C-alpha positions as a Markdown table, in Angstrom:
| # | Residue | x | y | z |
|---|---|---|---|---|
| 1 | Met | 0.0 | 0.0 | 0.0 |
| 2 | Glu | 3.0 | 2.3 | 0.6 |
| 3 | Gln | 4.1 | 1.5 | -3.0 |
| 4 | Thr | 0.7 | 2.3 | -4.2 |
| 5 | Arg | 0.8 | 5.7 | -2.4 |
| 6 | Thr | 4.1 | 6.5 | -4.1 |
| 7 | Leu | 2.6 | 5.8 | -7.6 |
| 8 | Val | -1.0 | 7.1 | -7.0 |
| 9 | Asp | -0.6 | 10.1 | -4.8 |
| 10 | Pro | 1.0 | 12.5 | -7.3 |
| 11 | Gln | -1.8 | 12.0 | -9.8 |
| 12 | Leu | -4.4 | 12.0 | -7.1 |
| 13 | His | -3.1 | 15.3 | -5.9 |
| 14 | Ala | -3.1 | 16.7 | -9.4 |
| 15 | Ala | -6.6 | 15.5 | -10.1 |
| 16 | Val | -8.0 | 17.1 | -6.8 |
| 17 | Asp | -6.0 | 20.3 | -7.5 |
| 18 | Ser | -8.0 | 20.7 | -10.8 |
| 19 | Leu | -11.3 | 21.1 | -8.8 |
| 20 | Pro | -12.8 | 24.6 | -8.3 |
| 21 | Gly | -11.4 | 26.4 | -5.3 |
| 22 | Ser | -14.2 | 26.0 | -2.7 |
| 23 | Ile | -14.7 | 22.3 | -3.6 |
| 24 | Arg | -11.0 | 21.7 | -3.7 |
| 25 | Arg | -10.7 | 23.0 | -0.2 |
| 26 | Val | -13.2 | 20.4 | 1.1 |
| 27 | Ala | -11.5 | 17.6 | -0.8 |
| 28 | Met | -8.0 | 18.5 | 0.4 |
| 29 | Tyr | -9.3 | 18.5 | 4.0 |
| 30 | His | -11.1 | 15.2 | 3.5 |
| 31 | Phe | -8.0 | 13.5 | 2.1 |
| 32 | Gly | -6.0 | 14.8 | 5.1 |
| 33 | Trp | -3.7 | 17.1 | 3.1 |
| 34 | Gln | -4.9 | 20.4 | 4.6 |
| 35 | Gln | -6.4 | 21.7 | 7.8 |
| 36 | Ala | -9.8 | 23.4 | 7.6 |
| 37 | Asp | -8.1 | 26.8 | 7.2 |
| 38 | Gly | -6.1 | 25.6 | 4.2 |
| 39 | Thr | -2.8 | 25.2 | 5.9 |
| 40 | Pro | -0.8 | 22.0 | 5.3 |
| 41 | Ser | -1.7 | 18.9 | 7.4 |
| 42 | Ser | 0.0 | 15.7 | 8.2 |
| 43 | Ala | -3.2 | 13.9 | 9.1 |
| 44 | Arg | -3.3 | 10.1 | 8.4 |
| 45 | Ala | -4.5 | 9.3 | 4.9 |
| 46 | Gly | -6.7 | 6.3 | 4.0 |
| 47 | Lys | -5.3 | 2.8 | 3.6 |
| 48 | Ala | -5.4 | 2.9 | -0.3 |
| 49 | Ile | -6.7 | -0.6 | -0.5 |
| 50 | Arg | -8.7 | -0.1 | -3.6 |
| 51 | Pro | -6.1 | 1.6 | -5.7 |
| 52 | Ala | -3.6 | -1.0 | -4.5 |
| 53 | Leu | -6.0 | -3.7 | -5.8 |
| 54 | Val | -6.1 | -2.0 | -9.2 |
| 55 | Leu | -2.3 | -2.0 | -9.5 |
| 56 | Ala | -1.9 | -5.5 | -8.0 |
| 57 | Ala | -4.5 | -7.0 | -10.4 |
| 58 | Ala | -2.7 | -5.4 | -13.4 |
| 59 | Arg | 0.6 | -6.8 | -12.2 |
| 60 | Ala | -0.8 | -10.3 | -11.6 |
| 61 | Leu | -2.0 | -10.5 | -15.2 |
| 62 | Gly | 1.3 | -9.4 | -16.6 |
| 63 | Gly | 0.5 | -5.8 | -17.1 |
| 64 | Asp | 2.5 | -2.6 | -16.3 |
| 65 | Pro | 1.0 | -1.1 | -13.1 |
| 66 | Gln | 2.2 | 2.3 | -14.3 |
| 67 | Arg | -0.4 | 2.2 | -17.1 |
| 68 | Ala | -3.2 | 1.5 | -14.5 |
| 69 | Val | -2.4 | 4.4 | -12.2 |
| 70 | Arg | -5.1 | 6.6 | -13.8 |
| 71 | Ala | -7.6 | 3.9 | -13.1 |
| 72 | Ala | -6.4 | 3.5 | -9.6 |
| 73 | Val | -6.8 | 7.2 | -9.0 |
| 74 | Ala | -10.4 | 7.0 | -10.4 |
| 75 | Val | -11.2 | 4.2 | -8.0 |
| 76 | Glu | -9.8 | 6.1 | -5.1 |
| 77 | Leu | -11.9 | 9.2 | -6.0 |
| 78 | Ala | -15.0 | 7.1 | -6.3 |
| 79 | His | -14.4 | 5.5 | -3.0 |
| 80 | Asn | -13.9 | 8.9 | -1.3 |
| 81 | Phe | -17.1 | 10.1 | -2.9 |
| 82 | Thr | -18.9 | 7.3 | -1.0 |
| 83 | Leu | -17.1 | 8.2 | 2.3 |
| 84 | Leu | -18.1 | 11.9 | 2.1 |
| 85 | His | -21.8 | 10.9 | 1.5 |
| 86 | Asp | -21.7 | 8.1 | 4.1 |
| 87 | Asp | -20.5 | 10.4 | 6.8 |
| 88 | Val | -23.4 | 12.7 | 6.1 |
| 89 | Ile | -26.0 | 9.9 | 6.0 |
| 90 | Asp | -24.6 | 8.2 | 9.1 |
| 91 | Glu | -24.1 | 11.6 | 10.9 |
| 92 | Asp | -20.6 | 10.5 | 11.7 |
| 93 | Arg | -18.6 | 13.4 | 13.2 |
| 94 | Thr | -15.2 | 11.8 | 13.1 |
| 95 | Arg | -13.1 | 10.0 | 10.6 |
| 96 | Arg | -9.4 | 9.2 | 10.8 |
| 97 | His | -9.2 | 10.9 | 14.2 |
| 98 | Arg | -10.4 | 14.3 | 13.0 |
| 99 | Pro | -13.8 | 15.9 | 12.3 |
| 100 | Thr | -15.5 | 14.8 | 9.2 |
| 101 | Ala | -15.8 | 17.2 | 6.2 |
| 102 | Trp | -19.6 | 17.8 | 6.8 |
| 103 | Ala | -19.0 | 18.6 | 10.5 |
| 104 | Val | -16.4 | 21.2 | 9.4 |
| 105 | Phe | -17.8 | 22.7 | 6.2 |
| 106 | Gly | -21.5 | 21.8 | 6.5 |
| 107 | Ile | -23.6 | 19.2 | 4.7 |
| 108 | Pro | -24.1 | 21.0 | 1.4 |
| 109 | Asp | -20.4 | 21.5 | 0.8 |
| 110 | Ala | -19.5 | 17.9 | 1.8 |
| 111 | Val | -22.2 | 16.4 | -0.5 |
| 112 | Ile | -21.2 | 18.7 | -3.4 |
| 113 | Ala | -17.5 | 17.8 | -3.0 |
| 114 | Gly | -18.4 | 14.1 | -3.1 |
| 115 | Asp | -20.4 | 14.7 | -6.3 |
| 116 | Ala | -17.4 | 16.5 | -7.8 |
| 117 | Met | -15.1 | 13.6 | -6.9 |
| 118 | Leu | -17.3 | 11.1 | -8.7 |
| 119 | Ala | -17.5 | 13.3 | -11.8 |
| 120 | Leu | -13.7 | 13.7 | -11.7 |
| 121 | Ala | -13.2 | 10.0 | -11.5 |
| 122 | Gln | -15.2 | 9.5 | -14.6 |
| 123 | Arg | -13.4 | 12.3 | -16.4 |
| 124 | Leu | -10.1 | 10.7 | -15.7 |
| 125 | Leu | -11.2 | 7.5 | -17.4 |
| 126 | Ala | -13.0 | 9.3 | -20.2 |
| 127 | Glu | -9.9 | 11.3 | -21.1 |
| 128 | Asp | -7.6 | 8.3 | -21.1 |
| 129 | Thr | -6.4 | 7.4 | -24.6 |
| 130 | Gly | -5.8 | 3.7 | -23.8 |
| 131 | Pro | -7.9 | 0.9 | -25.3 |
| 132 | Ala | -9.4 | 0.0 | -21.9 |
| 133 | Ser | -10.8 | 3.5 | -21.2 |
| 134 | Ala | -14.4 | 3.0 | -22.4 |
| 135 | Arg | -14.9 | -0.4 | -20.8 |
| 136 | Ala | -13.3 | 0.9 | -17.6 |
| 137 | Ser | -15.6 | 3.9 | -17.5 |
| 138 | Ala | -18.7 | 1.8 | -18.1 |
| 139 | Arg | -17.6 | -0.7 | -15.3 |
| 140 | Leu | -17.1 | 2.1 | -12.8 |
| 141 | Ser | -20.5 | 3.7 | -13.7 |
| 142 | Thr | -22.3 | 0.3 | -13.3 |
| 143 | Cys | -20.4 | -0.3 | -10.0 |
| 144 | Val | -21.4 | 3.1 | -8.5 |
| 145 | Ile | -25.1 | 2.4 | -9.3 |
| 146 | Glu | -24.8 | -0.9 | -7.6 |
| 147 | Leu | -23.1 | 0.5 | -4.5 |
| 148 | Cys | -25.7 | 3.3 | -4.3 |
| 149 | Ala | -28.4 | 0.6 | -4.2 |
| 150 | Gly | -26.5 | -1.1 | -1.4 |
| 151 | Gln | -26.3 | 2.1 | 0.5 |
| 152 | Gln | -30.0 | 2.7 | 0.0 |
| 153 | Ala | -30.7 | -0.8 | 1.3 |
| 154 | Asp | -28.5 | -0.2 | 4.3 |
| 155 | Cys | -30.4 | 2.9 | 5.2 |
| 156 | Ala | -33.8 | 1.2 | 4.7 |
| 157 | Phe | -32.7 | -1.5 | 7.1 |
| 158 | Glu | -32.5 | 1.1 | 9.9 |
| 159 | Glu | -36.2 | 1.8 | 9.5 |
| 160 | Arg | -37.2 | -1.9 | 9.9 |
| 161 | Gly | -37.6 | -3.7 | 13.1 |
| 162 | Pro | -34.8 | -5.9 | 14.5 |
| 163 | Asp | -36.6 | -9.1 | 13.4 |
| 164 | Glu | -37.4 | -7.8 | 9.9 |
| 165 | Val | -34.0 | -8.1 | 8.1 |
| 166 | Ser | -32.8 | -11.5 | 7.0 |
| 167 | Leu | -29.2 | -12.5 | 6.8 |
| 168 | Asp | -29.4 | -13.1 | 3.0 |
| 169 | Glu | -30.7 | -9.5 | 2.6 |
| 170 | Cys | -27.8 | -8.2 | 4.6 |
| 171 | Leu | -25.2 | -10.2 | 2.7 |
| 172 | Thr | -26.7 | -8.9 | -0.6 |
| 173 | Met | -26.5 | -5.4 | 0.7 |
| 174 | Ala | -22.9 | -5.7 | 1.9 |
| 175 | Thr | -21.9 | -7.3 | -1.4 |
| 176 | Ala | -23.3 | -4.3 | -3.3 |
| 177 | Lys | -22.2 | -1.6 | -0.9 |
| 178 | Thr | -18.6 | -2.8 | -0.4 |
| 179 | Gly | -17.9 | -5.8 | -2.6 |
| 180 | Ala | -18.9 | -4.1 | -5.9 |
| 181 | Leu | -16.1 | -1.4 | -5.7 |
| 182 | Leu | -13.4 | -3.8 | -4.7 |
| 183 | Gly | -14.5 | -6.1 | -7.5 |
| 184 | Cys | -14.5 | -3.1 | -9.9 |
| 185 | Ala | -11.0 | -2.2 | -8.7 |
| 186 | Cys | -9.6 | -5.6 | -9.6 |
| 187 | Ala | -11.5 | -5.7 | -12.9 |
| 188 | Leu | -10.1 | -2.3 | -13.9 |
| 189 | Gly | -6.6 | -3.6 | -13.2 |
| 190 | Ala | -7.3 | -6.6 | -15.4 |
| 191 | Leu | -8.6 | -4.4 | -18.2 |
| 192 | Tyr | -5.5 | -2.2 | -18.1 |
| 193 | Ala | -3.4 | -5.3 | -18.3 |
| 194 | Gly | -5.2 | -6.2 | -21.6 |
| 195 | Ala | -6.9 | -9.3 | -20.1 |
| 196 | Gly | -9.8 | -11.0 | -21.8 |
| 197 | Glu | -13.4 | -11.0 | -20.4 |
| 198 | Arg | -13.0 | -14.3 | -18.6 |
| 199 | Ala | -10.0 | -13.1 | -16.6 |
| 200 | Val | -11.7 | -9.7 | -16.0 |
| 201 | Gly | -14.8 | -11.4 | -14.6 |
| 202 | Ala | -12.7 | -13.7 | -12.4 |
| 203 | Met | -10.9 | -10.7 | -11.0 |
| 204 | Asp | -14.2 | -9.0 | -10.3 |
| 205 | Gly | -15.3 | -12.1 | -8.5 |
| 206 | Phe | -12.1 | -12.1 | -6.4 |
| 207 | Gly | -12.6 | -8.5 | -5.4 |
| 208 | Arg | -16.3 | -9.0 | -4.6 |
| 209 | Glu | -15.6 | -11.9 | -2.2 |
| 210 | Ala | -12.6 | -10.1 | -0.7 |
| 211 | Gly | -14.9 | -7.0 | -0.3 |
| 212 | Leu | -17.5 | -9.0 | 1.6 |
| 213 | Ala | -14.7 | -10.3 | 3.9 |
| 214 | Phe | -13.5 | -6.7 | 4.3 |
| 215 | Gln | -17.1 | -5.6 | 5.3 |
| 216 | Leu | -17.4 | -8.5 | 7.8 |
| 217 | Ile | -14.2 | -7.4 | 9.5 |
| 218 | Asp | -15.2 | -3.8 | 9.3 |
| 219 | Asp | -18.5 | -4.6 | 11.0 |
| 220 | Leu | -16.6 | -6.4 | 13.8 |
| 221 | Ile | -14.3 | -3.4 | 14.2 |
| 222 | Gly | -17.4 | -1.1 | 14.3 |
| 223 | Ile | -18.5 | -3.0 | 17.4 |
| 224 | Trp | -15.3 | -4.1 | 19.1 |
| 225 | Gly | -12.6 | -1.9 | 17.6 |
| 226 | Asp | -10.3 | 0.3 | 19.7 |
| 227 | Pro | -11.3 | 4.0 | 19.2 |
| 228 | Ala | -7.6 | 4.9 | 19.5 |
| 229 | Gln | -7.1 | 3.0 | 16.3 |
| 230 | Thr | -10.4 | 3.4 | 14.5 |
| 231 | Gly | -10.8 | 7.2 | 15.1 |
| 232 | Lys | -14.5 | 6.6 | 15.9 |
| 233 | Pro | -16.3 | 6.4 | 19.2 |
| 234 | Val | -16.7 | 2.9 | 20.7 |
| 235 | Gly | -19.8 | 1.1 | 19.5 |
| 236 | Ala | -20.8 | 3.8 | 17.1 |
| 237 | Asp | -22.6 | 1.3 | 14.9 |
| 238 | Leu | -24.6 | 0.0 | 17.8 |
| 239 | Val | -25.6 | 3.5 | 18.9 |
| 240 | Ala | -26.8 | 4.1 | 15.4 |
| 241 | His | -28.7 | 0.8 | 15.5 |
| 242 | Lys | -26.9 | -0.4 | 12.4 |
| 243 | Lys | -28.0 | -3.8 | 11.2 |
| 244 | Ser | -24.5 | -4.9 | 10.3 |
| 245 | Leu | -23.7 | -8.5 | 9.4 |
| 246 | Pro | -22.7 | -9.7 | 13.0 |
| 247 | Val | -25.8 | -7.9 | 14.4 |
| 248 | Val | -28.2 | -9.6 | 11.9 |
| 249 | Ala | -26.5 | -12.9 | 12.4 |
| 250 | Ala | -27.1 | -12.5 | 16.1 |
| 251 | Leu | -30.6 | -11.3 | 15.8 |
| 252 | Thr | -31.6 | -14.3 | 13.6 |
| 253 | Ser | -29.9 | -16.9 | 15.8 |
| 254 | Gly | -33.0 | -17.8 | 17.8 |
| 255 | Thr | -31.1 | -17.6 | 21.0 |
| 256 | Pro | -32.0 | -15.9 | 24.3 |
| 257 | Ala | -29.2 | -13.4 | 23.6 |
| 258 | Ala | -30.9 | -12.6 | 20.3 |
| 259 | Ala | -34.1 | -11.6 | 22.2 |
| 260 | Glu | -31.9 | -9.3 | 24.5 |
| 261 | Leu | -30.3 | -7.7 | 21.5 |
| 262 | Ala | -33.7 | -7.1 | 19.8 |
| 263 | Ala | -35.0 | -5.4 | 22.9 |
| 264 | Leu | -32.0 | -3.1 | 23.0 |
| 265 | Tyr | -32.4 | -2.3 | 19.3 |
| 266 | Arg | -36.1 | -1.3 | 19.8 |
| 267 | Gly | -35.1 | 1.6 | 22.1 |
| 268 | Pro | -32.4 | 4.2 | 22.4 |
| 269 | Met | -28.9 | 3.0 | 23.1 |
| 270 | Asn | -27.0 | 6.0 | 24.4 |
| 271 | Thr | -25.2 | 4.9 | 27.5 |
| 272 | Pro | -21.9 | 3.0 | 27.6 |
| 273 | Gly | -23.7 | 0.3 | 29.6 |
| 274 | Glu | -26.3 | -0.3 | 26.9 |
| 275 | Val | -23.7 | -0.4 | 24.2 |
| 276 | Ser | -21.6 | -2.9 | 26.2 |
| 277 | His | -24.7 | -5.0 | 26.8 |
| 278 | Ala | -25.5 | -5.1 | 23.1 |
| 279 | Ala | -22.0 | -6.1 | 22.1 |
| 280 | Asp | -22.0 | -8.8 | 24.7 |
| 281 | Ala | -25.4 | -10.1 | 23.4 |
| 282 | Ile | -24.1 | -10.2 | 19.9 |
| 283 | Asp | -21.1 | -12.2 | 21.1 |
| 284 | Arg | -23.3 | -14.7 | 23.1 |
| 285 | Ala | -25.7 | -15.1 | 20.2 |
| 286 | Gly | -22.8 | -16.2 | 17.9 |
| 287 | Gly | -22.7 | -13.1 | 15.7 |
| 288 | Arg | -19.0 | -12.5 | 16.3 |
| 289 | Asp | -17.9 | -16.1 | 15.6 |
| 290 | Trp | -20.2 | -16.3 | 12.6 |
| 291 | Ala | -18.7 | -13.1 | 11.1 |
| 292 | Gln | -15.1 | -14.3 | 11.6 |
| 293 | Ile | -15.8 | -17.7 | 10.1 |
| 294 | Cys | -17.7 | -16.2 | 7.2 |
| 295 | Ala | -14.9 | -13.8 | 6.5 |
| 296 | Ala | -12.5 | -16.7 | 6.2 |
| 297 | Asp | -14.9 | -18.5 | 3.9 |
| 298 | Arg | -15.3 | -15.5 | 1.6 |
| 299 | Met | -11.5 | -15.2 | 1.3 |
| 300 | Ala | -11.3 | -18.8 | 0.3 |
| 301 | Arg | -13.9 | -18.1 | -2.4 |
| 302 | Ala | -11.9 | -15.1 | -3.5 |
| 303 | Val | -8.8 | -17.1 | -3.9 |
| 304 | His | -10.8 | -19.6 | -6.0 |
| 305 | His | -11.9 | -16.8 | -8.4 |
| 306 | Leu | -8.3 | -15.6 | -8.5 |
| 307 | Ser | -7.0 | -19.0 | -9.6 |
| 308 | Arg | -9.3 | -18.9 | -12.6 |
| 309 | Ala | -7.6 | -15.7 | -13.8 |
| 310 | Val | -4.1 | -16.6 | -12.6 |
| 311 | Pro | -3.7 | -20.4 | -12.5 |
| 312 | Asp | -0.1 | -20.0 | -11.2 |
| 313 | Leu | -0.7 | -17.8 | -8.2 |
| 314 | Ala | 3.0 | -16.7 | -7.9 |
| 315 | Pro | 2.5 | -13.5 | -9.9 |
| 316 | Ala | -0.6 | -12.7 | -7.7 |
| 317 | Gly | 1.5 | -12.3 | -4.5 |
| 318 | Asp | 0.5 | -8.7 | -4.0 |
| 319 | Leu | -3.2 | -9.5 | -4.3 |
| 320 | Leu | -2.9 | -12.4 | -1.8 |
| 321 | Thr | -1.1 | -10.1 | 0.6 |
| 322 | Leu | -3.8 | -7.5 | 0.4 |
| 323 | Ala | -6.4 | -10.2 | 0.9 |
| 324 | Glu | -4.7 | -11.4 | 4.0 |
| 325 | Phe | -4.5 | -7.8 | 5.3 |
| 326 | Val | -8.2 | -7.4 | 4.8 |
| 327 | Thr | -9.0 | -10.3 | 7.1 |
| 328 | Arg | -6.4 | -9.6 | 9.7 |
| 329 | Arg | -6.7 | -5.8 | 10.2 |
| 330 | Thr | -7.8 | -4.3 | 13.4 |
| 331 | His | -8.8 | -0.8 | 12.3 |
């Protein structure tokens, strides 16, 4: 991921710098490059998992990662479009140990900056003169529509009772909301390596399954993560009554702990004691163990997809390393 930053950051900076001044200011703050007043900042940047997948997929299929940098930048911009909007939708006030963009600049400016980032991502692909440009642009557009549908489903779940969301629905939502963009990242890397449709589809499958594993671990971190590492308050997902994968697995377990959790989800959950009780109920209902086992299973499926595109997995070492990181990370 550090190698990815070295390759991607100069073009990412240049792309963001092309935005109009007021929008650029919000974007520069969101990426951690500037303080709210426009002075330089050394805030921690994101992990760059998605652009790293683009470059690693290109390398695994014998392509030159340098030729895929524009696609990697486009994917990172699209990802950050979702982060800006998600923070508004979820009313999250902190990200990466600092106030979120909407908390600093207001909701309209944060939403508009996100919109501009998505348009910028598409412009980068449209202006590319390479043979993969048109297919890459179409894939990214299709992916964004899918992840928006996943986000809408996630929001709709919050309006439904604790016993009204099935695990299959939740898995479908997470695949769209998170898996789609990781799948798109891998597919774009394959396209820029000049791969055929079979390999592109297999890479998309690898990314989707890895993305679901990523979301499962992310959901666990959202409940049990250390705020000093995550940059978010403890149990933020529980306070927001998020029907994340471990929560829904627990709620549908038919155990006494599931009934306890459902009762907590029907009322406000504002005190540390209530949050702790909910986390304990999820654990006792098997939600935590289920999510960890499911994440490992999804990664096994991801590797199966990868082997269809790269039968000899030796050139895919970077992809496998990223996949291992996804399932072992703690923040």
